[in-house]
C-alpha positions in Angstrom: 47.1 -33.4 -15.7 43.3 -33.0 -15.7 41.0 -33.7 -12.7 37.5 -32.7 -11.9 35.0 -33.4 -9.2 32.8 -36.2 -10.3 30.1 -36.3 -7.3 29.4 -34.4 -4.1 27.5 -36.5 -1.6 24.5 -34.8 -0.1 23.2 -36.6 3.1 19.5 -37.1 2.6 16.7 -38.4 4.8 14.7 -40.1 2.1 15.6 -40.8 -1.6 12.4 -40.1 -3.2 11.6 -36.9 -1.4 14.9 -35.7 -2.3 14.6 -36.6 -5.9 11.2 -34.8 -6.0 12.7 -31.7 -4.7 15.7 -31.6 -6.8 13.8 -32.6 -10.0 10.6 -30.6 -9.7 11.6 -27.6 -7.8 15.1 -27.0 -9.0 14.7 -28.8 -12.3 17.6 -30.9 -12.0 17.9 -33.9 -14.3 17.8 -37.4 -12.4 21.1 -38.9 -13.9 20.9 -42.4 -12.2 18.8 -44.1 -9.7 20.1 -47.9 -9.2 19.5 -50.2 -6.5 22.6 -51.8 -5.1 21.4 -55.1 -3.4 24.7 -55.8 -1.9 24.6 -52.8 0.3 20.8 -52.5 0.2 20.9 -48.8 -1.1 20.3 -46.7 -4.1 22.9 -44.9 -6.2 21.0 -41.6 -6.8 22.7 -38.9 -8.8 21.0 -35.5 -10.0 22.6 -32.5 -12.0 21.5 -29.0 -12.8 20.1 -28.5 -16.3 23.0 -28.2 -18.6 25.6 -29.5 -16.2 27.8 -32.2 -17.6 30.5 -32.8 -14.9 29.7 -32.8 -11.4 26.5 -34.5 -10.1 25.1 -34.5 -6.5 25.0 -38.0 -5.0 21.8 -38.1 -2.7 22.9 -40.5 -0.1 20.4 -41.7 2.2 21.5 -41.3 5.9 22.1 -45.0 7.2 23.0 -44.5 10.7 21.8 -42.1 13.6 25.1 -40.2 13.3 24.5 -39.6 9.5 21.2 -38.6 10.3 22.3 -35.9 12.5 23.9 -34.3 9.7 21.0 -34.1 7.3 20.4 -30.4 6.5 23.5 -29.2 8.3 26.5 -30.6 6.4 28.4 -27.4 6.4 27.5 -26.4 10.1 25.3 -23.7 8.8 27.6 -22.1 6.2 26.6 -22.0 2.4 27.3 -25.4 1.1 26.6 -25.5 -2.4 26.6 -22.9 -5.2 24.0 -23.1 -8.0 25.3 -21.0 -11.1 22.6 -19.7 -13.5 22.7 -18.0 -16.6 19.6 -15.9 -15.6 19.2 -15.2 -11.9 16.0 -13.3 -11.9 14.2 -16.0 -14.0 15.4 -18.8 -11.5 14.8 -16.6 -8.3 11.3 -15.8 -9.3 10.4 -19.4 -10.3 12.0 -20.9 -7.1 10.0 -18.4 -5.0 6.8 -19.2 -6.7 7.6 -23.0 -6.0 7.8 -22.2 -2.3 11.6 -22.4 -2.0 12.6 -20.3 1.0 15.3 -17.6 0.5 17.2 -16.7 3.8 19.2 -14.0 2.2 17.5 -11.7 -0.3 19.1 -11.0 -3.8 22.1 -8.8 -3.7 24.3 -7.2 -6.5 27.9 -7.8 -5.7 31.0 -7.1 -7.5 31.2 -10.5 -8.9 27.6 -10.9 -9.7 23.9 -11.3 -8.3 23.5 -13.7 -5.5 20.9 -15.0 -3.0 20.9 -17.7 -0.5 18.2 -20.4 -0.2 17.5 -23.6 1.6 16.9 -27.0 0.2 14.3 -29.4 1.6 16.4 -30.2 4.5 17.8 -26.7 5.3 21.1 -27.0 3.5 22.2 -23.6 2.4 22.7 -22.8 -1.3 23.8 -19.6 -3.2 21.9 -19.0 -6.2 24.4 -17.0 -8.3 24.9 -15.4 -11.7 28.4 -14.2 -12.2 29.0 -11.1 -14.3 31.5 -12.8 -16.4 30.2 -16.1 -17.1 
């Protein structure tokens, strides 16, 4: 048996501002942006450069209950982990683009890691593992 995670839904406030953040600041690829008239919503997926399996589904909050979870889907814990092949290149570029790091780079036994916030405050690890 072979299985994989196809999409991870990330609740966002606005499709276009989320697309801009992920494509311009994190250099993700816009994989799909399709309007679904029956549900009056868009199917928007983005993926990190070189990623081929899992995408982020940017899901606009449609109710006040969903809106309350924008930026805090994991209750303040690191939610997503962005693996890189060059930590310092990506870290420096992200800082230059105004991405806020809430935990500075640290060398751990498994690799180099720092924690940053996305445009809504969700926490991400930027990580380069020692053994890729």
